[in-house]
C-alpha positions as CSV (number, residue, x, y, z in Angstrom):
1,X,71.9,38.3,-28.2
2,X,69.4,36.6,-30.5
3,X,65.9,38.3,-31.4
4,X,64.1,35.4,-29.6
5,X,66.1,36.2,-26.5
6,X,65.5,39.9,-26.8
7,X,61.8,39.4,-27.5
8,X,61.6,37.2,-24.3
9,X,63.1,39.9,-22.1
10,X,60.9,42.6,-23.6
11,X,57.8,40.2,-23.0
12,X,58.9,39.8,-19.3
13,X,59.5,43.6,-18.8
14,X,56.0,44.3,-20.1
15,X,54.5,41.4,-17.8
16,X,56.3,43.0,-14.8
17,X,55.1,46.7,-15.7
18,X,51.5,45.4,-16.1
19,X,51.6,43.7,-12.7
20,X,53.1,46.9,-11.0
21,X,50.6,49.2,-12.7
22,X,47.7,47.1,-11.7
23,X,49.1,46.8,-8.1
24,X,49.4,50.6,-7.9
25,X,45.9,51.2,-9.3
26,X,44.2,49.1,-6.9
27,X,46.0,50.7,-4.0
28,X,45.2,54.1,-5.4
29,X,41.4,53.2,-5.6
30,X,41.8,51.9,-1.9
31,X,43.2,55.2,-0.6
32,X,40.6,57.1,-2.6
33,X,37.7,55.0,-1.1
34,X,39.2,55.3,2.5
35,X,39.5,59.2,2.1
36,X,36.0,59.6,0.8
37,X,34.6,57.3,3.9
38,X,36.5,59.4,6.3
39,X,35.2,62.4,4.9
40,X,31.6,61.4,4.9
41,X,32.0,60.0,8.5
42,X,33.4,63.1,9.8
43,X,30.6,65.2,8.1
44,X,28.0,62.9,9.8
45,X,29.7,63.0,13.0
46,X,30.1,66.9,13.2
47,X,27.5,68.9,14.9
48,X,25.5,71.4,13.3
49,X,25.7,74.8,15.2
50,X,22.9,77.3,15.8
51,X,24.2,80.9,14.6
52,X,23.9,82.1,18.2
53,X,26.4,79.4,19.4
54,X,30.2,80.1,19.7
55,X,32.3,78.9,16.7
56,X,33.4,75.3,16.7
57,X,37.1,74.6,17.3
58,X,38.1,72.1,14.9
59,X,41.3,70.0,15.3
60,X,44.1,69.3,12.7
61,X,43.6,65.6,12.9
62,X,39.9,64.8,12.7
63,X,38.3,62.7,15.5
64,X,41.5,62.3,17.6
65,X,43.1,65.6,17.4
66,X,41.6,67.2,20.5
67,X,42.6,63.9,22.4
68,X,46.3,64.3,21.4
69,X,46.2,67.8,22.3
70,X,44.9,67.2,25.8
71,X,47.3,64.4,26.4
72,X,50.3,66.5,25.2
73,X,49.4,69.9,27.0
74,X,47.3,68.6,29.7
75,X,45.7,71.5,31.8
76,X,47.0,74.2,29.5
77,X,45.2,72.8,26.4
78,X,42.2,75.1,26.9
79,X,44.3,78.1,27.2
80,X,46.2,76.9,23.9
81,X,42.8,77.0,22.1
82,X,41.8,80.6,22.9
């Protein structure tokens, strides 16, 4: 293999590596932004409780967790929460 062919192959490899890194970087940024937005929305939607009130029952999956639990366990879901 000649030096020109080797240089061309290395150049293509570097170009492919650069394209993959930038693609992963933007996907990472998007995941971080979506996570931050969901966290802020969850904090805004969550009610504030008076110390006299019973503790809040949080679900494992924010926003839809209790709905999934009710669909799965139906009438026994409230017993499951105790």
